[in-house]
Each structure stands twice: as structure tokens, then as C-alpha cells.
C-alpha positions in Angstrom: 0.0 0.0 0.0 2.8 2.4 0.8 4.4 1.7 -2.6 1.4 3.1 -4.3 1.5 6.4 -2.6 2.4 9.3 -5.0 5.8 10.7 -4.4 7.1 7.6 -2.6 9.1 6.6 -5.7 11.0 9.9 -5.7 11.7 9.5 -2.0 13.1 6.0 -2.6 15.3 7.3 -5.4 16.6 10.2 -3.4 17.3 8.3 -0.3 20.4 6.7 -1.7 23.4 8.4 -0.1 25.7 6.8 -2.7 23.7 8.5 -5.5 23.8 11.9 -3.7 27.5 11.4 -3.1 28.1 10.8 -6.8 26.1 13.9 -7.8 28.0 16.0 -5.3 31.3 14.8 -6.9 30.0 15.5 -10.4 29.0 19.0 -9.3 32.4 19.9 -7.9 33.9 21.0 -11.2 31.0 23.4 -12.0 31.0 24.7 -8.4 34.7 25.5 -8.7 34.0 27.2 -12.1 31.3 29.2 -10.3 33.8 30.3 -7.7 36.3 31.3 -10.4 33.6 33.3 -12.3 32.9 35.1 -9.1 36.5 36.0 -8.6 36.8 37.3 -12.2 33.6 39.2 -11.8 35.0 40.9 -8.8 37.9 42.3 -10.9 35.5 43.3 -13.7 33.1 45.0 -11.3 35.9 46.9 -9.6 37.1 48.1 -13.0 33.6 49.1 -14.1 33.1 51.1 -10.9 36.5 52.8 -11.3 35.7 53.8 -14.9 32.1 55.0 -14.0 33.5 57.1 -11.1 36.1 58.6 -13.4 33.4 59.6 -15.9 31.3 61.1 -13.1 34.3 63.1 -11.8 35.2 64.5 -15.2 31.5 65.4 -15.9 31.2 67.1 -12.5 34.5 69.0 -13.2 33.2 69.9 -16.7 30.0 71.4 -15.2 32.2 73.5 -12.8 34.4 74.5 -15.7 37.5 72.9 -14.2 37.8 69.8 -16.4 40.2 71.2 -19.0 41.7 68.5 -21.2 40.2 65.7 -19.1 37.0 66.0 -21.3 39.1 64.5 -24.1 39.2 61.3 -22.0 35.4 60.8 -22.0 34.9 59.0 -25.4 37.5 56.3 -24.5 36.2 56.0 -20.9 32.6 55.6 -22.2 33.8 52.8 -24.6 35.6 51.2 -21.7 32.4 51.5 -19.5 30.4 49.8 -22.2 32.8 46.9 -22.6 33.3 46.5 -18.8 29.5 46.5 -18.2 29.1 44.0 -21.0 31.8 41.8 -19.5 30.1 41.9 -16.1 26.7 41.1 -17.6 27.9 38.2 -19.7 29.9 36.8 -16.7 26.8 37.1 -14.5 24.8 35.1 -17.2 27.6 32.5 -17.2 27.4 32.2 -13.4 23.6 31.8 -13.7 23.9 29.0 -16.4 26.6 27.1 -14.4 24.2 27.2 -11.5 21.6 25.7 -13.8 24.2 23.0 -14.7 24.6 22.2 -11.0 20.8 22.1 -10.4 20.3 19.8 -13.5 23.0 17.4 -12.2 21.1 17.0 -9.0 17.8 16.7 -10.6 19.1 14.2 -13.2 20.1 11.8 -10.5 16.6 11.6 -9.1 14.3 11.6 -12.2 13.9 9.0 -14.8 14.0 11.5 -17.7 17.6 11.6 -19.1 18.9 15.2 -18.8 22.5 14.7 -20.1 21.9 16.6 -23.3 20.4 19.5 -21.4 23.3 19.5 -18.9 25.8 19.5 -21.9 23.9 22.3 -23.6 23.9 24.4 -20.4 27.6 23.8 -20.0 28.3 24.9 -23.6 26.1 28.0 -23.1 28.0 28.7 -19.9 31.4 28.5 -21.6 30.2 30.7 -24.5 28.9 33.4 -22.2 32.1 33.2 -20.1 34.3 33.5 -23.2 32.2 36.4 -24.5 32.5 38.2 -21.1 36.3 37.6 -21.1 36.5 38.9 -24.6 34.7 42.1 -23.7 37.0 42.5 -20.7 40.0 42.0 -23.0 38.7 44.7 -25.3 38.2 47.0 -22.4 41.8 46.5 -21.2 43.1 47.0 -24.7 41.3 50.3 -24.9 42.8 51.4 -21.6 46.3 50.3 -22.7 46.0 52.1 -26.0 44.8 55.3 -24.3 47.7 55.1 -21.8 50.1 54.8 -24.7 48.5 57.8 -26.5 48.9 59.9 -23.3 52.5 58.9 -22.9 53.2 59.9 -26.5 51.5 63.2 -26.0 53.6 63.9 -22.9 56.9 62.9 -24.7 56.3 63.7 -28.3 60.0 63.4 -29.2 60.4 59.9 -27.9 59.5 57.0 -30.2 57.5 54.1 -28.8 59.3 50.8 -28.6 56.0 49.1 -29.5 54.0 50.2 -32.5 50.2 49.7 -32.6 
């Protein structure tokens, strides 16, 4: 009679500590990736905050008429803000999808429906989002490096750069 109760089957399948142990082991790699994404996002977010604050300071100085040549920095800073913000958003999306991977791993251990394809698809989406976020962050750092090089060349117009580009 107890076997015919609805939901008892799922309780029986989830009661296996060996099955839970296996799922926890499987979810360790995505969990470490989630921690890594969090660390990278911390760097990206700090960079975004720095750029946004610099833009605000220049705009405030411009309103007061004290910005001078700093206004010339705004287009490059705005481009950097866009790419840094995109990097944070894409990395957040990758953290979300890796969380879905972890959830699907647990669910797949306890339901009869095979979810392997869905787990693999979520993993691929996670990697694509993470790569896109890192690419945006790379572009942001290249813009910053290029702008620094331009400023150095403006300060020392007679010196040639050792690196072209």
C-alpha cells in the first residue's frame, strides 16, 4: 500500500546516499568554475566602478568648468564602460547558467528522464557566455592600454615608442 502512494518513488530514489555522493562529486567542477567566475567578476566589477566614477568626476568637473583637457578622456572612458559593463553582464549570465548545470546534475540523479543533453547544452552556453565576457573584458583592457600609450606619446612627443600599434 505504501508503494502506491504518489511521491514515494522519488523519495526512494533520493534516499540513496551513494547517489547523492556521486552527484556532489559531479557538481564539484561546475562549483569551482562558479567560484572562479565570481573572482573574475569581482575584478571586472571593480574596474567598471572605477571607470564609471572617473566619468562622473570628469563630468562634474566639466560642469564646474575645471575639467580642462580631461574632457578628451570621455569617449575612451565611455567605450571602456560599455565593454566593462558587457563583461560583467555576460559573466553574470555564465554564473547563472553554471548554477543551472549544478541544479540539473542533482535533478538528473533523481528523475527517470535523461537530462544529459540538457546538462551538456547548459555547459556549452556557460562557456560561450564566459568566453564572451572575457573577450569584452579583454577589449576594455586594450582600450585602456591604447589610451595610456597615447597619453605617454602626448607627454613625450620626441620619444619613439618601442612598441607600435
